[in-house]
N, C-alpha and C positions, 0 to 999 in steps of 0.2 A: 838263270834262264827265264825268259819271258814267255808267258803263255799267250797264244793268239787269242785275241778277243773276238767273240762271235758278233757278227754284224747282221743286223736285220736288213731285210730288203728295202729298197727305196720306197717311200710313200708317194702315192699320187696326190693330186691337189685335194680331192675330196677327203681322203683319209687324214691328211695333215690338218685340214680345217677341223675335222671332227675331233681330233686329238687336242687341238688348241682351244676350240670354242664349244665343244660339245656337238651334239647332233645338229645338223643344218636345219633351220626352220624354213618355213615357206617364205619368209621375208628376205632371204638371201638367194640370189639367182646368179648363176654364171652367165655372162653375156659375151658372145664372140664379136669382136669388133671387125668391121670390114677392113680389107687390106688398105694400107696407106696409099694415097694417090702418088703417082710418080712425080718427082720434083723436076723442075725445069732447070737444066744446066746453065742456061743463059742468065738466070736470076741469081744463082749461087755464085759466090765469089770466094776466092781464097782469102785467108786471114791477112796476107800481105796486101792484097788489093784493097781490102776494107780499111786497113791501117793507113795506106797511102791516101785514099779518098777522104778519110776522117781528117788527116793532117791538112789536106787541101782545103777542106771546109773551115777548119780552124784558122788557117792563114787568111782565107777570104774574109772571115769575120773580123780578124785583127786589122786588116787593111781598110775596112770600112769606117 
């Protein structure tokens, strides 16, 4: 019969950093990044559209 192993609670980022690297010095600072800007759907293409366009450009290059 197996004994249940005791699990510690999950660590937050500061506790994990302190365990791995010791206490945090003043030279390390957590920086929150601004949210990413929205992407324009008209610019994004599907992989298939990109593949077709790439093939067209290769064919144009070979024809020249």
